[in-house]
N, C-alpha and C positions, 0 to 999 in steps of 0.2 A: 338349470343355468346358474352360474355363479353371480352373486350379488356384489356390486362394486359401488363405491362412493366417489364422486368427484372431489378433488381437493378443494379446500375452503376457498382458495383464490379462484379456482375454476367455477365454483358455484356463483360467486359474486360476478364473474365475467359473463356467465350464462345469463344471469338475471339482467345484466346491463344490456347485453345483445338483444334479448327479447323485448326490452322496454325502451331502449335508448338509441342503439346504434343505427337501426334501420328506420328510415323515414316512412316507407310504404310496406305494408305486409306482403303485397304481391311480389316483392323482390325475392321471396323464398324460392319461387319456381325457377327464376333465373340462376340462383346459386346452385340448386340441385342439378339443373341441366348442365351448368358449367362443370361441375364436379364429375358428372357422367362423361362429358366430353374429354375431360383430362384422363379418365380411366381408359377410354378408347384410344386416346393418343398414345398412352404408355404402352398399351399392348400392341398398337401398330408399330411403334418405334422398335420395340423388342423383336417383332417379326422380321425387321430388316437386319437384325444383328444376331438372332438366335435361330438357327436352322430347324430346331425341333418345334417351332411355333408355325403352324400351317393355317394362316388366316389372311384373307385379302381385305383390303380397305372397304370394298363394297359390301362385305358381310357385317360390318360394324354399324350399330344403330342404337338409338335411344327410344324407349317406348313409354307412353303415358297412358294410364287407364284410370277411370273414375267409377266408383260404385256409390250411387246416391243413397241407396237403402242402408248400406253399412257405414256411410260417411267416410269412405276410404279413398285416398288418392295414392296411386303407385307410380313411381318413376324408376325404370329399370334400364340396364344397359348390359351388353355383352363384352365389357372391357376386361381389364386385367384382374379385377376382383382383389380380394384381400385374404390373407391368412388370419387365424384368430389373433396372432400376435400383432399383426398390422392393424387389425380392426380395433384392438384395445389401444394401441399406440395412437392411431389417428382419431378415434371418437372418444376415447377415454380421457385424453388430454386436450382441453380446448386451446385453440391457437396452434396446434401441432399440425403443420401442413405437409402431407405426404407429396403433394404436387410440387411444392417449393423444393423439397429434398430431391426429388427426382429430376427437376430441372436443373438444380445445382450440380448433380453428379453426372448429367448427361447432356450438357449444354453444347449441342453440335449443330445448331441451326433451326430452320423453320419448323421441321417436323416435330421438334420437342417443345413447341410454343404452348405449353399448358397454361391454363388461365388462373388456377388457384394460387394464392400466394400466402394467405394468413391462416388458413385452416379454421376459419370461423363461419364460413358461408353455410355449412351444413346445419348449424344450430339455429339459423334464421327460421328453419321450418317450425321451431317451437312457438313462433308467433301465431301460427294458425292451427297447430296440432297439439292435442293433449297427450298424445303418445306416438312415438316413432319406432318402427321395427325395421331393422336392416338385416337382410340376409345376403351373404356373399360367399363366393367360392373363387379362389385364386385359380388363374389358368394353369392347367396341368395337375391340380390337386384333386383328390377324390373326397376331400373333407370340406364340408361347408360349415360356416359359422354364422351365429345370429347375435344381434345386439338390440337391446330394447331399452327404452327410457321414457319416463313421464316428465322429465325435466331436471331441475336442480337437485332433487333428492338422490339421484344416482342412476345407475344402469345395471342391466343384467347381461351376461355374455356366456355363450356356450356353443355347442355344436348343433347342427340342424340338418334337415334334408334339403338339398337344392339340386335339381336335376342338371342344370347347366352352369357354366362358369359365368362370372360377372356379378353385378350387385343390383339388388332389388330393395328399394326404400318404400315403405308403406307408411303414409301419414293418417292417423286417426284423428280427423278434424274436430276441433272444439265445437260445442254447442253454440248455436246462434244466440246472440243477445240483442238488446234494443239498439246498441251502437255498432255492432259488427255482424255481418251476415257471412259467416264462414262457408256456408253452403255454396256461396258464389264461386268457390274454387273447385267445385265439382261440376260446374256448368260447362258444357262442351264449347260453346261459343266464347266464354270467358277464357278458358284454357287456350283455345286457339289464338285469341287476341294477345294474350300474355307472351306466348311463344313468338308470335310475329313482332311484338314490340321489343322484346329483350334478346331473343335467341335465334332470330331469323337467319343469322349467318353463321351459326355453329356448323362446322364442316361436316358433320355426320347427320344423316337424316333423323328427324324427331317425328316419331310415328304415333298415331292414335286412331282408335276405331271411332269413326264418326257416323252419325245417323243420316241416312239418305232415304228419299222417297221415290217410288216408281208406281206407274199406273198398273192396276191389275189387268191382266190380259182379258179382253172381252168385256170390260166394264168401265165405269166412270170412277170407281173407287181407287184410292192410293194405299199402298202398304209401305211400311218402313223397314229398312234393313241396315245392317252395319257394314261398313267398308273401311279398311285400314287406309289412312292417307298420310302422306308426309306433309307436315305442317310448315316446315321451314324452307327457305330458298337455298340455303347451304353456301352457294358461291356468291360472295359479295360482287355487285357490279363494279364497284370502285377498285377491286383487285384485278380485274381484267384489263388487258392492254386496250387502249382507245381503238386500235385497229380491229379489235375483235368484237366491238359493240357498234351496232348501227344506231343512227340518230333516232330512229323510231323507238328502239328499245330504251335509250336514255329518256326520250320524251314520255314514254309510257311510265317509266319508273318515276319520273318527276311528277306527272299528273296524279298518279295513284298515291304517292307518299305525301304530297303536299296539297292535295285537293284543289289543284288549279286546273281549269278547263282549257287554258291556253298552253302551248308549248313554251319552254323557257326561251329567253332572248339569247342567252349564251350558256354553253355548257363548258365547265372548266374541270379538267382532270389534273392531278398532281401527284407524283410519286417521288419520294425522297428517301435516300439511304445515307447514312453517315452520322453527322452530328444529331440529326433527328430523323428516325425512321418512321414514316407514316404514308398513308394513302389518303387522298382527299377526292371527293367528287362534289363539286359546287355548281349551283345554278343561279343565274341572274333572272329573275322573273320578268315577264314582259310588261306586267302592270303591278302597281302597288296594291297590296291588300287593302281592303275597305278600312281597316283599323290601323294602317301602318303609321300614320302620323298622330297616334293617340298613345296614352300611357298603357293601354291594355296590350299593345303589341309586344311580343317577346322576340327579341333578336337572339341569335346564337346558332351554333351548329350542333348537330348530333355527334356525340362523341362515343366511339367504340374502342374497346381494347380486345384485340384478337377476335373480332366478330361479335363480341358481346357488348350490347349497349350499356354505357356507363351513365351518360347524362343525355336527356332529351334536348336540352338547350344550354350548351356551354358558352356563356357570354364571353368568357376570357379568350375565346378563339377569334372574336370579331370585334373590331373597333365600331363605335356607334355609327360612323359615317358610311361603313359598309354593312350596316345592319340589315339591308334588303336581301343579302345573299342567303340562299338556302343551301343545305348540304350536309355532308357527312365527313368526319375525319376519323381514321382508324389507325391506332398505333399500339404496339405491344411494349413500347419503351416508357410509358407514363408511370409515374409514382402515384399509385392509388392508396387511398386510406383504407382503413380496416373494413369498412362496409361496402367499398367499391361504388358508393353512390356519389361521392364528392371527390374532387381531385385535390391532391396536395399541390400548392402552388410552387412548382419547381421549375428549374431552368428549361427542361424539355418542352413544357407547355408554352413558355414564352418564346422559345426558338420556333416552334411550329406556328404560333400566332404571327410572328413577324414574317415568316416565309409566306404564309397564306395572304397576309395584307399585301405584300409586294406582288405576289402572283395575281391578285384580283386587280391591283392597280395596272399592271402590265397588259392584262386581258382587256381592260377598258380602253386603254391607250390604242391597242391594236384594233379594237372595235371601232373606235373614232376614226382611225386612218383607213380601215378596210371597208367599212360599211357606215358611212356617215349618216345615212337616213335612219338606220337602226339605232345608232348611237344617240341621235336626237330624240327618238322616241323614248329611249331609256332615260335621257336627261329630263324630259318632260315629266316623267314619273318619279324620279329619285334625285334630281339635281338639287332640290332644296336641301336634301340631307348632306350632299357633298359640300355645299356652301356653309352649312352650320358646322361641318367638320373643320373648315378653314378658320371659322370665327372662334370656335370653342378652344378651351385650354390655352388661351392667350396666343393662339397662332402656332402652337407646337407642330401641327400637322400640315401647315401651309405648303411646305416643299413637296409633301407626298401628293397633295390634291390639286395644286394650281394648274397642272397640265390637263386636268379633267374638266375644268370649268369652261362653259360656253355661254355666251349672252347674245341676245338679238341686237342687231346694230342698225344704224341709220341707213345703211346701204341695203336697200331692198328688204329690210327687216329679217334678214337671214341670221342664222346662228354663226358666231365666230368664236374660235378659241383665242386666248390671249396671244398665243404664238402667231396666229394668223393676223390678228390685228396689228401686232408690231411689225410683221413682215410687209403689211400694206400701208404703213405710215408714210406720209410725205416727208421729203428730205428736210424741210424746215420745221417739222412737228416735233416738239420736245416732250409731250405728255400723252398719256392715254386718257381721252375725255370720256366721261360717262354722265348720264342724266337719270334722275329717279322720278318715278310716278306710278300711279295705279295701273295705267295702261299706256300702250305705245302712242295712241292717238292723243292722249292728254300730255305726254311728254313732248310731242312734237309742237305743241302750242307754246312751250316755254320760249320767251324771247331770246335767251342766250343760245338755245339749241339752233334756232334759225340763223343766228348770226355766225355761229361756228361752222355750220353746215355750208354757209355761203362762202366760206374760205376753203372749202374742199376737204375739211377734216371730218373723219368718221367718228361717230359717237356710239358708245355702248348704252343700250337702254336697260335699266334695271327696274324690274317690276315686282320682285319679291321683297318682303320686309327685310330679310337678312342680307340682301345683296350688298348694300353699301357698307354694312358692318364688316363683311368678308373683305371687300376691297380695302377698307381702311386698315385691316390687319395685314393684308399682303403688302401694302405701302407702295410697292413697285413691282414691275415685272420686266425682266431683262434690262434693268437699269432705267426703265421709263416710269415715271411717277404717275400715279392715278390722280386725275383732277376732275372734280365735279363742276360741270359747266355753270352751275348756280352758286359756285363759291365766289365771293367777292374778289378773291385774288386771281381768279381765272380770267385771263384777258388774251385776245389775239391781236391787239392793236400793235403797230410798230412803236419803237422807242420814241420817235418824234411825236406820234399821235398821243402816246401816254404823257409826254411832257406838256403838250398843249392842254390836254384835259386836266392835268394837275394844276396848271396855272389858272384855268377857268374856275376850277373848284375853290382854289385859294382866294380868288377875287370875289366869288360868290358865297363866301363862307357865312356871312351874317344872314343872308337869305336862306341858305340851306339849313343853318342852325334853327332859324324861326320855324321852318317847315318840320324839322325834327321834333321840336318841342310840341308843335300842334298835333303831330301824330301820336307821340308819347309811347309808341311800342317798337321803335326802331333805334338802333345804336347810332345811325348816321344816315344822312341823305346826301347823295353825290350825283354829279353828272357823269355820263359815260357815252361811248359810241359803239358799244357792243350789243345793241339790242335790235338791229335790223330796223324793221318798220314799226316796232312796238314803242309806245310811249314810256312805259314804266316796267320795272322788274324788281322783284324782291330776291336779294341774294343773301348769303350768310357769310360770317367770318368766324373763325375759330374751329374747334374740333367737332362741334355738333351742328349738323345741317338741319334744315327745316324738315326734311324727310325723315331723318333720324329721330327728331323730336316727336314727329307724329307716330312713329313706330313705338317709341318708349312710352308714350301717353297712353297706348292701348294695353300696356302690360299691367297685370294684377298689382295692386298696391303702389301704383306710380304716383298717386295723389300726394302732393305736398313735397316730394323729394325729386321731382322731375327736373333734370337738367334742361335748360332752355337754349334754343338757338339764338344767336346774336344776329338780328335781321338788319340788313342794310337796304335802304330804298334807293334804287338807281333810276335816274331820269335820263332819257335819250336826248342827248344834245343836238342831234340831227332832226328831232321831231318838232313840229310847230308848237307843241305844248311847252317846250323849254323857253321859247320866246315869250309866250303868254305869261308864264310864271314870272319872268324877269319884269315884265310890264306891270303885273299886279303888285310886285314888291315895291315898285316906285309909286303906285297909285292907290292900292287898296290891300293893305296887309291882312285884314280880316278875311277878305275873300280868298286871299292867297292860302291862308290856313285851312279854309274849307276845301280848296282844290288839293291841298296836301292829303287831307283825310280821304278824299275821294280817290285819288291816285293810289293811296295805300290800300284801300279796299279793292280796287281794280287789280293791284299786284297780287293780293292774296287769292282772288278768284282765279287768275291766270295760273298761279302756282298750285292750285288744287286745295287750298287751305280754306277753312270755314270762316264765315263772318260772325264775330261775336255778337254784334247788335244789328241785325238786318233792318229793323224798324228805324233806327237812327240813320242808317245809310239811305233808306228811301226818302226820309225827310230831308236829308242833305241834297239829294238829287233833285227833289221837288223845288227846293229853295233856289238852287243854282239855275233851274230851268225857267223860273218866273222872271 
């Protein structure tokens, strides 16, 4: 064989590829299988245009065999093969891609959708092999060629004996070290796993002799034997028409691939051609994974290029708020980097991501309208994520997500969408009312909830920490402003009633200021008629509500920089306590101060807030009881 040297630039590139370009050593098998698939594609394409090539697609295959004793792994195909000139051109010059040239010269549609682009994937095998031997014979040629190399030092090339056309690549694996177990790539189970992971949808069968066991006839012992098996599925489920695939087949695929014992809540298929050509198969799980709301959960879709897996978890294809979606996107139009491990951030990826986002949103709207019970189950699992999506990024995504939000309401505690709420509003109702609390039963104890319900107005009950933040970002829906019932400015009195209350507050200003100073933790004390049968209520004024303050106080690092809610203590003018307070102001201002403190504590308890000094409160109650 003739000895050849890689050019200096090629030596540097080879060293870089072995040590830098590929993140995982296991990628080498994907690259060699993809190259073999390209060789089969080329021969099959030629058979369609050259009458002297007599071969059917069913005859084309890729074979893998492992020899543990000799530490050899062989990947072979019966594709187009190479002449010695082609062998030297393709393997003697790193980054020379015969597949790219073939695709460029014969770009006539799907049948020529070869995978290789850069001509570097073959050299990834040097990550695991100390020596590589390539034997190849071009279809129709009687002469075979051999190429051998131990890496950057160069290669040998010449003629050899090879019975059939095609290419056979033999990897002589490196010796195991403390850090790397190269023998792992001779393990039957490991090879099967890698084929399923990266090359399951290569369009030609990938075959390997696997060990099986059978019972010895007439005895209890077992014997092992070898049988050639096809390791890959070949036809991607997502490339089939929806009408060709039964729901059971989709469910089985989902359960096996994503290790979920329940069928998905929704199956989404999408096929696009034109600006972005891709196929997508997406699933909405019935339940959130155990670690979904933790930092350990990885969102993203599996990304394939022409049936070859490029990324297990492509985060760029899914926004955070749709991170619960599982699935696969396959496109041949993506711009890949040299290692095919990471995606160049190009326009195509963004186009696909936007289309997928819109598709998921439309499917969820359809689910809400066609199967409300199923949608509510979905929302119980993933609704918090949608609400965080509204709140995050300063509300950039609120138009996308607002139609998907549902909240329990004061009417039979059923879920309502914002659209349904607005459609059910009374003619004189100007705002969308909401109330916050840990639980619905606690919310219904709030004095203003009772008062607003008595007017026949419906109230949305917000029980998740993020709820009010999301509605504050939305600001309004369909022109209707959101109003917290516990906001001091929220009132359902008539204009005449408001004027009368304002007059009473003005006349009682000195008394109310005295009570304010006695409490010390409120910005104002006022009379109102919006509390139903309750004597007192704590409301807020300004941007931060009491519930928002509670949420913020639980965040890490909140101490010292926490924005405070501005609390207003409202006294029910229709309650007997109001008359008693006026009487005490005239006769016993010290006792009035004690009443003010007691009413403030009562208001905190009703609102679900803690008492800072319960011992002092108990002493105050005892003092007033004697």
